[in-house]
C-alpha positions, 0 to 999 in steps of 0.5 A: 500500500502506498504511503503517499496521500491522495492529494485529489481528496485534500483541500486546496486551502481556500479561505472563502471559496475558489472564486474569491480566493483566486481573485484575491491571489491572482486578481489583485496581483494582476491589477498591480502588474497592470498599473505598473506596466501601463505606467512603464509603457506610457509614463505620462499615464502615471499621474492618472494611475496614481490618482486612481490608486490613491482615491479608490484603493489607498485612502479606502484601505487606510479607512478600512482599518477604522471599520475594524476599530470603530464602526460599532460600539463593541469595536470602539470599546475594544479598541479605545486606545487605538482610536482615541489615544494612539492617533495623538501620540503618532501625530506628536511623533510625526510633528516632531520629526517634521520640526527636526528635519522637514519633509525628507525624514517623513518621506524616508520613514514612509518609504521604508516603513511602508515597504516593511508593512507590505512585507508583513501583510504578505507574511500574514496572508501566507499564514492565513492561507496556510491555516485554511488548508486541511492538508498537513503542514509543509515543513519548509524552512525556506518559506520564511527566508524567501518571504523576508529576503526578497522584499528586504533585498528589494529595499536595499536595491532601491536604496542603492539607486539613491533616488532623491524624490519620491512622489514629487517630495524630497526623500533620502535613501540609506547609503547602501553600496551596490555590492551589498544590494547585489549580495542580498539579491543573490541570497533572495534568489537562493532562498526562492529556489530552495523554497520552490524545490522544497514546496514542490516536494511537499505538495507531491507528498500531500503536505502543504497548501496549494493556495498558499503556494500560489500566493507565495509565487505571486508574492515573489513575482510582485516584489521582484517586479516592483523592486528589481525588474522595473527601473523607476522607483515610483512605477515599480512602487505603484504596482506593489501599492495597488496589490497591497491596497486591494488585498487589504480591502478584501481581507477586511471585508471578509473579516466582517462578512464572516463575523456576522455570518450573513445576518443582520445583528441588532447590536451592529446593524449598520456594519452587519448590513453592509457586510453581507455578501449581497451588499459587498458593492454597497460596503465598498461604496460607503468606504470609498465615500467616507475616505473621499470625504475625509481626505478631501477635507485633509487635502483641501480644507487644511491646505491653508495651514503649512504642511498640515495635510502632509502631517495628517496624511502621514499620521494616518499612514503611520497609525495604520501601520501600527494598528495593523501590526496589532489587530491582525495576528492569526494567533488571536481567537477573534481573527481565526474565528472571523476568517474561518481558520482552525485553532 
């Protein structure tokens, strides 16, 4: 009798269903690639593509965090510190950095912290897909190495390029020698090759998650294209940003959808109504509208105060990075339960 597991009977590891998960894995990556390649082919399109990304995805994805923190009384009670205290602390730190050095320290912190934020979200998505699989876990020590090394090598590569502007604002990159950047890239390539070989063996034996494997392949592809293959810093960044934003919006919606189980909760009527599957479009429209109102006020209503818009936008970004590192840990029972994951 063969000791190999019949892989045909095993789970692909979908979190919701094949349609949703394939769009989440391939659709968001394809969208990000489309934005980057369009801007690469016609650089004059970059401002338009950036505006679409920022207003429909970027601002929306930051506001989506607040649907977890404050769209219902239970969440507001649970996240009082994150809602009412942390923003003030982050603004004070942001203002202090601006007072000390002006625009470039804020933009430099933004660039590197954002890169780390992309990496950590991708790591979290990988964990979610791994937990969703009913297959035995794959013992692949190269997974974490590949997940981390490729984005970090990409940041070193962009640093070595020495760009002085990012999104038309002054930025200063870390002084990374080209030899260090290429050495990091070589290590990342070795890690990816080792991961691919070990993951293929695991899948053949019936272990590991095919959905997670597919996602990790897109992870490698997006960071390779965004940081290495596309010469322009901003054009490569655009694709990564679109991919990241679209992913996050879908994760938050899935969390709320699973939380309320297609039912309207009397205690959370507004959020639970919007979170039903048949109302996904309304949920997205409400979030886009709220984000548009908020950021229009920030960018237009405060434009008469020097640097106010930049300070508040970056405060929201940095607050988002901190909060996301705390509220999405897969080890938290509420996260596992509302994403339908095993304990």
